[in-house]
N, C-alpha and C positions, 0 to 999 in steps of 0.2 A: 490618477492610477500610476503615472510614471514616478511621481514622488514616493509612492508606497513601494514600488519595485526597487527604488534606490535606497530604501530604508528610512526615508524622511517622513515617518508616519505622523508625527505631531504637526508638521507643517501641512501635510495633506489634510489632516482632520480640520485644522483651522480654515483652510480654503473651502472645504466641503461645508462647514458650518456657515460660512459667509454666504455661500451659494444657497444654502437651505433657508437663510433668513430673507433672501430676496428672490422669491420664486415667481414673481408676477410675469416675467418675460420668458419663462422656460416652458417647454412642452412637457406634457405629462410623463413621457418616457424618460426625459432627462431628470426630472425630479425623482421619479421612481428609482433610477439608477444611483442617484445620490443617497437616497435612503438605504438602498440595498448595500452600498459600499460602507456606509456608516454602521449598518447592522453587522456586517462581516468583521469590521474593525472592533466593534464591541465584543463580539464572540472571541476574538483574539485576545482581548483584554480580560476575558473571563466574566464579563458583565452580561449574562444571558437575558436578564429582564430588560435591560436597555436595548439589547439587540432585537428582542421580539417586538418592542415598540416601533423600532425603525422598519422592521420587516412588515408590520401591519400597515405602516404608512406607504411602503413600497407597493403593497398589494392594492391599497386604495387608489394609487396613482396609475396602476396598470389598466390599460383598456381591455375589455372583455375578449377582444379578438387578438390580443398580443400574447400568443401562446408562449413565446420565448421568455418574456418578462415574468409571466406567472410561474413557469417551470423553474427558472433560476431562483426566484424568491422563495418558492415553497421548498426547493431543494436546500436552500440556506437554512430555512426553518428546521428541516429534518436534521441537518448536520449540527445545528445548535442543540436540538433534542438529544442527539447522539452524545454530544459533549457532556451532558448531565445525566447520561445513562438511561434515558427514557427510550429504551430500544423499541418497545412495541409501538409507542407513539410515533417514533421516527419512521418505522415501517409503514404504519397507517398513512402518514403524511405522504410518503413516497408512492404508495399505491394509489392514493388520490390523484397525484400528479400524472401517473400513467393513465388514469381514467380520463383526466382533463385532456390529455393528448389525443386519446382515442376518439373523444367526442368532438374534437376540433375539426375544422374544415381543411386544416393544413395537411400536406402530405409530401412525400419525396424525401430526398437526402437529409434536409434540415431536420425533419421530424424524426427520422431514424437516429440521427445523432443525439437529439434530445432524449430519446428513449434510452440510448446507450449510456448517457450520463446518469440517468436515474437507476438503471440496472447496476452501474458501477457503485452508486451510492448505497443501493440495497446490499451489494456485496460487502461494503464496509461495515454496515450496521449488523448484518448477520455474523460477520467474523467477530465483531466485538461482543455479540450476544453469545458466542460460543457455538454457533451452528455453521461449522466449516463447510459442510457439503452444500448447503444453500448458497453460501458465499461463492463457492467455486462455480456453481451452476449459473449464477447471475454474472459473474466475471466472464464466463465463457460466452454468454449471450452478448455482452457488451463488446468483447473482443471480435466476435464474428461480424458484428455490425461495422466496426471500425475497419476491419480487413476489406469488407465489401464496398464500403462507401468512401474510404480514404486511401485504401491501398496498404499492402503489407509492410512497406518501408516508411510509411508516414510516422513521424515521431510520436503522435498520440497512440497509434496502433502499437508501436514498439513499447511504449510505457505500459500499456494495458497487457501486453504479452508478458512483461516482467512481473506485473502485479499478479497475474494468474499463476505464474511459476512459483512465486513466493507462497501463495495459498497452497499449492500442491506440496511444497516443501514442508509447510506446517502440517499438512495431512500425513506426510511420510514420517514426521517425528512422533506422531501418535500411534503409528503401526508397531505392533509388538514383534512381528516377524522381520528379521533383518533383510532377508532376500526380497520381501515385498516392498520394504522401504527403499531398498537400493534400486529396484526397478523404476520407482517413481523419481528418485533423485538423479538417476542417469539421464532420464528424459529431460528433466528440469535443467540439468547441467548443460547439455547441448543447446537447449533453447536459450539459456542465458548467454552462452558464449556467442551464439549466432546473433543475438540481439545486441550484444556489446560491439561486435564487428559491424553491424548495421549502423549503429549510432556513430561509430568512429569514421565510417565511410561517407556520412552525410556532409553536405557543404557546411562550412563554418562549424566544425565539431566542438569548438570551444563554447558555443552557445548551449551545448548539451552536457556540460561538465558535471552537473548535479546528477543527471541520468547515468552518466558513465561511472561516477563515484558510487552511486547506489548499487549498480550492477556489480562492480568490483568488490564491494563490501559483502554482498550476498554470495558471490562466487567464493570469496575468502572463507566465509562461514561454512559453506558447503565443503570446501577443501578440508577444513578442520574436522568436519563430521566424518569425512572419508579417511582421515588420518594422514593427509598429504600436507605435511607441515612446510615443505620447501615451496610448494605451489602457493600456499597461503601467505608465506613470508614475502614471496615475490609480489603478490597483489598488494600487501600492506606497504611495501616500498613504493609501488606505483601510486598508491593513495596519498602517501606523504608528499608527493610532488604536486598534488592538487590543492590550491589555496582555498580554504573555506573560512568563513567568519567563525570565531571561537565559540559563539553561542549557537551555531547551527546544529540541528539535531543530528546531522550526519557525523559531526565530530564525536559525539557520544557513541554512535554506533561503531565508528572506527576504533575507539578506545575499548569497546566491548569485544570487538574482533581480536584486538591485540591481547587482551586478557585470555581469551579462549585459546589463542595460538600459543601463548607462553605456557599455559597448562599442558597443551599437547606436546610442546618441545621438551618439557620436563620428563615426559614419559618416553622420550626417544622417538616420537612420532607414532605412538600407539594410542588409539582412542580409548577412553574409559570403558566403552562398551566391549572393546576387544579384550581389555584386561579382565573385565568381569566374566566374559565368555571363557577365557583361558583358565581363570580360577575355577569356574564351574566344571570344565573338562577335567582339571586336575583333581577336583573333589570327587567327581564320579569315578575316575580311575583309582583314587585312593580307597574309596568305598568298595569298589569291585575287588581290589587287591586284598582288603581285609576280609571280605566275604569268602574269597577263594581260600585264603589262609585258614579261616575258621572251619571251612568244609574239610580241608586236609587234616586239620587237628582232630576233627570228629572221627574221620576214617581211621586215623591211627588209634 
């Protein structure tokens, strides 16, 4: 796992395959974790069929009373199904996991956290399926559990708070009424700012650079939406100071933010929506003026 985190994926695979070929001295849960890791790596490579084979092996190795192993393996199966857009199948898999948890003898904090992970996964699937409200509901369930069992300043809680705010921002984008959308974005903005401050105040904040970068990107996009180009430019400058691998997904998101910001700056800090609204007002005034002129002509 350390090799994978360091980016040495091929070396990690080679080591895992060697361990897979010599299973005699390993406990079931160790073999299961090897198969689970190989399955997740296969998903990353886009080989879903191979991944499913590894996941099946992982399930075979899991003891019936090992709830954690069953949950994590089935969750990985659901995420693989999500990758190939089998949304209903993924939802069914995750619902089965929740049922497995409810029927187990385990209880307490560890079980609550397992449920929260599955609710988070359901939020991801429903979002991809286009059911934003369901995604928000499950994200809220997960967040409340993390707040209760881990505390409000725990990094996992903070990440989930961020995820919920992003879902709410997506919801705001779909609202036709600007005032309704702004009321949602205002709340999200303050939550994101508080979350950023919380991450930066943690011990060893450099270990949370990806979280901090994600927050600043989303705050930048929100500033663009609000027409605040100076604030967005300041956030982009801060992001440029964070070193990220060129292939990292956040690099592409930063590039997207810069594109949106450049478009805003060309209009002098006026959002497209504001331009359209101004044009509509001018059009209404023009029509009203023509109508009044027409009525005066008729009276004459």
